C-alpha positions in Angstrom: 0.0 0.0 0.0 1.6 3.3 -1.0 2.4 5.9 1.9 1.0 9.5 1.5 4.0 11.8 1.9 1.8 14.6 3.5 0.7 12.5 6.6 3.6 13.5 8.9 3.0 17.2 8.2 -0.7 16.9 9.0 0.0 15.2 12.3 2.4 17.9 13.3 -0.2 20.6 12.4 -2.8 18.9 14.5 -0.4 18.7 17.5 0.4 22.3 17.2 -3.3 23.3 17.2 -4.0 21.1 20.2 -1.1 22.6 22.1 -2.3 26.1 21.2 -5.8 25.3 22.4 -4.4 24.0 25.7 -2.4 27.1 26.2 -5.4 29.3 25.5 -7.5 27.2 27.9 -4.9 27.5 30.6 -4.6 31.3 30.0 -8.4 31.6 30.2 -8.5 29.7 33.5 -5.7 31.9 34.9 -7.5 35.1 33.9 -10.8 33.8 35.3 -9.1 32.9 38.6 -7.4 36.3 38.8 -10.7 38.1 38.1 -12.6 36.0 40.6 -10.1 36.7 43.3 -10.2 40.4 42.5 -14.0 40.4 42.7 -13.9 38.5 45.9 -11.4 41.0 47.4 -13.6 43.9 46.2 -16.7 42.4 47.7 -14.9 41.7 51.0 -13.6 45.3 51.1 -17.1 46.6 50.3 -18.6 44.4 53.0 -16.0 45.5 55.5 -16.5 49.1 54.7 -20.3 48.7 54.9 -19.9 47.0 58.4 -17.8 49.9 59.5 -20.7 52.4 58.8 -23.1 52.3 61.7 -26.8 51.5 61.1 -29.1 53.8 62.9 -32.9 54.1 63.4 -34.3 57.6 62.6 -37.6 59.3 63.3 -39.3 62.6 62.5 -40.0 65.0 65.4 -43.6 65.5 66.2 -45.3 68.6 67.4 -45.5 68.7 71.1 -49.0 68.4 72.6 -50.1 71.7 74.1 -50.9 71.2 77.8 -53.7 73.7 78.3 -55.0 72.5 81.6 -54.1 70.5 84.7 -56.6 68.2 86.5 -56.5 67.9 90.3 -58.8 66.5 93.1 -60.6 69.0 95.3 -63.2 69.3 98.1 -66.3 71.4 98.0 -67.3 73.4 101.0 -70.2 75.8 101.8 -69.4 79.5 101.2 -70.7 80.2 104.7 -71.3 77.5 107.4 -72.4 78.2 111.0 -72.9 75.6 113.8 -75.7 77.0 116.0 -75.1 76.6 119.8 -77.4 77.8 122.6 -76.4 80.8 124.6 -78.7 80.0 127.6 -79.3 76.8 129.6 -82.7 75.1 129.7 -84.8 72.5 127.9 -85.7 72.5 124.2 -89.3 73.6 124.0 -89.8 73.1 120.3 -87.9 73.1 117.0 -89.3 74.6 113.8 -87.0 73.3 110.9 -85.4 70.0 110.0 -82.5 69.0 107.8 -82.7 70.2 104.2 -85.0 73.1 105.1 -84.3 76.4 103.4 -84.3 79.2 106.0 -84.1 83.0 105.8 -81.9 85.3 107.9 -83.6 85.8 111.3 -86.0 82.9 110.9 -86.9 81.0 114.1 -85.3 77.7 114.4 -86.2 76.6 117.9 -87.3 77.8 121.4 -85.8 77.0 124.7 -87.5 76.9 128.1 -85.4 78.8 130.6 -86.9 78.4 134.1 -83.8 79.3 136.0 -83.1 82.4 133.8 -86.7 83.5 134.3 -86.4 83.4 138.0 -83.1 85.3 137.8 -84.7 87.9 135.6 -87.6 88.3 138.1 -85.1 88.7 141.0 -83.0 91.2 139.0 -86.1 93.3 138.3 -87.1 93.2 141.9 -83.7 94.3 143.0 -83.8 97.1 140.5 -87.2 98.3 141.8 -85.9 98.3 145.3 -82.8 100.3 144.3 -84.9 102.7 142.4 -87.1 103.3 145.5 -84.0 103.9 147.7 -82.6 106.3 145.1 -85.9 108.2 145.0 -85.9 108.5 148.8 -82.2 109.5 148.8 -82.9 112.2 146.3 -85.7 113.8 148.4 -83.5 113.7 151.5 -80.6 115.3 149.7 -82.8 118.2 148.4 -84.4 118.7 151.9 -81.0 118.8 153.6 -79.6 121.1 151.0 -82.5 123.5 151.6 -81.9 123.5 155.4 -78.2 124.5 155.0 -79.2 128.1 154.5 -81.1 128.2 157.8 -78.2 126.8 159.7 -80.4 123.9 160.8 -77.9 121.4 159.4 -74.3 121.7 158.6 -72.8 121.7 155.1 -71.1 118.5 155.9 -74.3 116.7 156.6 -75.9 118.0 153.4 -72.9 116.8 151.4 -73.2 113.3 153.0 -76.9 113.1 151.8 -75.8 114.2 148.3 -73.1 111.5 148.3 -75.6 108.9 149.4 -77.9 109.9 146.5 -75.0 109.4 144.0 -74.2 105.9 145.5 -77.9 104.8 145.3 -78.1 106.1 141.7 -75.0 104.1 140.7 -76.6 101.0 142.3 -79.7 101.6 140.2 -77.6 101.9 137.0 -75.8 98.7 137.8 -79.0 96.8 138.5 -80.6 98.3 135.4 -77.7 96.9 133.3 -78.1 93.5 134.9 -81.8 93.4 134.0 -81.0 94.4 130.5 -78.3 91.6 130.3 -80.9 89.1 131.6 -83.4 90.3 129.0 -80.8 89.9 126.2 -80.1 86.3 127.5 -83.8 85.6 127.5 -83.9 86.7 123.9 -81.4 83.9 123.1 -84.1 81.4 124.1 -85.4 82.0 120.6 -82.8 80.5 118.3 -82.7 82.2 114.9 -80.9 81.7 111.6 -77.9 84.0 111.3 -78.1 84.1 107.5 -80.1 82.6 104.7 -79.2 79.1 103.8 -79.9 75.4 104.3 -80.2 73.4 107.5 -77.6 70.7 107.0 -77.8 69.2 110.6 -80.2 69.0 113.5 -78.8 67.3 116.6 -81.5 68.1 119.3 -85.1 67.3 120.1 -87.9 68.4 122.3 -87.1 68.1 126.0 -83.4 67.8 125.5 -81.2 69.4 128.1 -79.5 72.5 126.7 -76.1 73.6 127.9 -74.9 77.0 126.7 -71.7 77.7 124.7 -69.7 75.8 122.1 -67.5 74.1 124.7 -70.1 72.9 127.1 -72.9 72.0 124.7 -73.3 70.3 121.4 -74.4 72.2 118.3 -78.2 72.3 117.9 -78.3 73.1 114.2 -75.9 73.7 111.3 -76.7 76.3 108.7 -74.9 76.4 105.4 -75.1 78.9 102.6 -74.8 76.6 99.5 -75.9 79.1 96.9 -72.2 79.6 96.3 -69.5 77.0 97.2 -65.8 77.2 98.0 -63.6 74.7 96.3 -60.2 73.9 97.9 -57.5 72.2 95.8 -53.8 71.6 96.3 -51.8 72.7 93.3 -48.3 71.3 92.8 -45.5 73.8 93.5 -44.2 73.8 89.9 -47.6 74.9 88.6 -48.4 77.7 91.1 -46.6 80.4 89.0 -49.1 79.7 86.2 -52.2 79.8 88.3 -53.3 83.0 90.0 -56.5 84.8 91.1 -59.0 84.9 88.2 -57.8 81.6 86.6 -60.7 79.8 85.0 -61.5 76.2 86.0 -64.0 73.5 85.2 -65.4 71.2 88.0 -66.9 67.7 87.7 -68.5 65.5 90.4 -69.0 61.7 90.3 -72.7 61.9 90.8 -73.2 64.0 87.7 -71.0 62.5 85.0 -70.4 64.5 81.9 -71.6 67.8 83.4 -69.1 70.6 84.0 -69.5 73.6 86.3 -67.5 76.8 85.8 -65.3 78.0 88.7 -62.7 80.7 89.3 -59.6 80.9 91.5 -60.2 83.4 94.3 -57.2 83.1 96.6 -54.0 81.3 97.3 -52.5 80.3 100.6 -49.1 81.7 99.4 -47.3 79.0 101.3 -46.1 75.5 100.3 -47.1 72.6 102.4 -43.9 70.8 103.3 -45.5 67.4 103.5 -47.0 67.4 100.0 -45.1 70.1 98.2 -48.4 71.8 97.1 -50.1 75.2 97.6 -53.7 75.3 98.8 -55.9 77.4 96.5 -59.5 78.5 96.9 -62.0 78.6 94.1 -65.6 79.9 93.9 -68.3 77.9 92.3 -71.8 79.1 91.5 -74.4 76.6 92.9 -77.6 78.5 92.5 -79.2 75.4 91.0 -78.3 73.4 94.1 -76.8 70.5 92.2 -73.5 70.5 94.1 -73.2 69.3 97.6 -70.9 70.8 100.2 -68.3 68.3 101.5 -68.3 66.3 98.3 -65.3 65.2 96.2 -64.7 67.0 92.9 -62.3 66.9 90.0 -60.9 70.4 89.0 -59.5 71.2 85.6 -57.5 74.4 85.8 -56.8 76.3 82.7 -53.1 77.0 82.0 -51.6 79.6 79.7 -50.6 78.3 76.3 -46.9 77.4 76.3 -44.6 77.8 73.3 -44.9 75.1 70.7 -42.0 72.7 70.4 -41.0 69.5 68.7 -41.1 66.2 70.7 -38.3 63.6 70.5 -37.2 60.7 72.7 -34.8 61.6 75.5 -32.4 59.0 74.1 -31.8 61.2 71.1 -30.0 63.9 73.1 -26.3 64.3 73.1 -24.6 66.4 75.8 -20.9 67.2 75.7 -18.6 70.2 75.8 -20.4 71.7 72.9 -23.7 71.7 74.9 -27.0 70.1 74.2 -27.2 68.6 70.7 -29.2 66.3 68.5 -27.8 64.0 65.8 -29.7 64.2 62.4 -29.2 62.6 59.0 -29.0 64.7 55.9 -30.1 63.8 52.3 -26.7 62.1 51.7 -27.0 59.9 54.8 -24.4 61.8 56.7 -24.6 62.9 60.3 -25.4 66.6 61.1 -25.2 67.6 64.7 -27.5 70.4 65.7 -27.4 72.5 68.8 -30.9 72.7 70.4 -32.7 74.3 73.4 -34.8 72.3 75.8 -38.4 73.5 76.2 -40.0 70.9 78.5 -38.8 67.7 80.1 -41.6 65.1 80.0 -39.6 62.2 81.4 -39.3 59.6 78.5 -39.5 62.4 75.9 -38.6 66.0 75.7 -39.9 69.1 73.8 -37.2 71.0 71.8 -37.7 74.7 71.6 -35.2 75.7 68.9 -32.6 74.0 66.7 -34.8 71.4 64.9 -37.4 71.4 62.2 -40.3 69.0 61.6 -38.5 67.5 58.5 -35.2 66.7 60.3 -34.4 62.9 60.5 -33.4 62.5 64.1 -31.2 59.5 65.1 -33.2 57.8 67.9 -30.1 56.5 69.8 -26.9 57.9 68.5 -23.9 55.5 68.8 -20.9 56.5 70.9 -18.2 58.6 69.1 -20.5 59.8 66.4 -19.2 63.0 64.7 -20.5 65.6 62.3 -20.2 64.3 58.7 -20.0 60.6 59.5 -21.8 58.4 57.1 -24.6 56.2 58.4 -27.0 53.6 57.2 -30.7 53.9 57.8 -32.3 50.9 59.3 -35.6 51.3 57.5 -37.5 54.0 55.7 -38.6 56.6 58.2 -42.3 57.0 58.9 -44.4 60.0 57.9 -44.8 62.7 60.5 -48.0 61.9 62.4 -50.9 64.3 61.8 -51.7 66.9 64.4 -48.8 66.0 66.6 -50.2 62.5 67.4 -48.0 59.3 67.3 -48.5 56.6 64.7 -51.4 54.2 65.0 -49.2 51.4 66.4 -48.0 53.7 69.1 -44.3 53.6 68.0 -42.4 56.5 66.6 -39.3 54.6 65.5 -38.9 55.1 61.7 -37.5 51.7 61.4 -40.6 50.2 63.0 -43.3 52.4 61.5 
């Protein structure tokens, strides 16, 4: 069989092509490996840099709620209250009014039988009559003796003694007259009358009861209270007293009339802080012409406060305090930190009201990490929530933009 002279040349060509393909494959693999390692290093670097940037939760400040009133407990008292005691001893003859009765000033409440006083009055009048008779006789004797001085029938000394005796007896008459009048005044107290118009809120006596005079020796017979206008006493915390003065308007509610409010006005302040409670006692006046409010009852008082300056409310955790003063960390449009100096308007405990330095559109970092500086890049945990309408928190009760 004849041999083709071109066969060795073809074989060598094929070998060269195979070697060239192997070299190309090897070079491709090397390039792919280098590129993969470069990409991995770039990704690692990016991840490391990303981890170095802190992730923060941001929120939008909300308008602070205006505190226009303060609600406190209070106690209602009658505008005028008088316990009625007897001024004379005796026995109750009769009483004319009972509890709940409306009385007028001077109206008869009860009568007292005073047998001992009656006898004393009779004796005083008898003593007065005797003294008046003696004084009349002494006056006649003094005139007679004075007339005899001119005839030298009696001496001037004797006439003067008769005149002096007349003066003594006249003084006795005046003293006994005053005693009779005192007894008559006491007898007038046997008729117990109302000192002013009002309501009988207590009656603690009955017919035939032994009556002892005075507030120390005897119990009160009646209590009269003027309830057409009531006094309301309320203890105001010390930190609110500067905002509440005479003329401050208030609204009063009582448990027995839910939903109904009664207007009141501050009349006076004790001008002293009670050390035990840290409060100042204030007196308000409440109109009760309708008679719906009862003295001695518990009440809730809503005192109107002057409108305070409007601020922006943020959590207290958002505050930064250092040598530069009070500041808040915010995030700008490029996700970089911007530290803003602010002024505090009100401290509400878990949150604070900012007076100046912030705007409602500022994204505030809720809890700034330690060492944060102006211009530092940050990552936002989640899209921030919209600013709640009318200064109210979001419906879920959370203000964190990352949880909105």
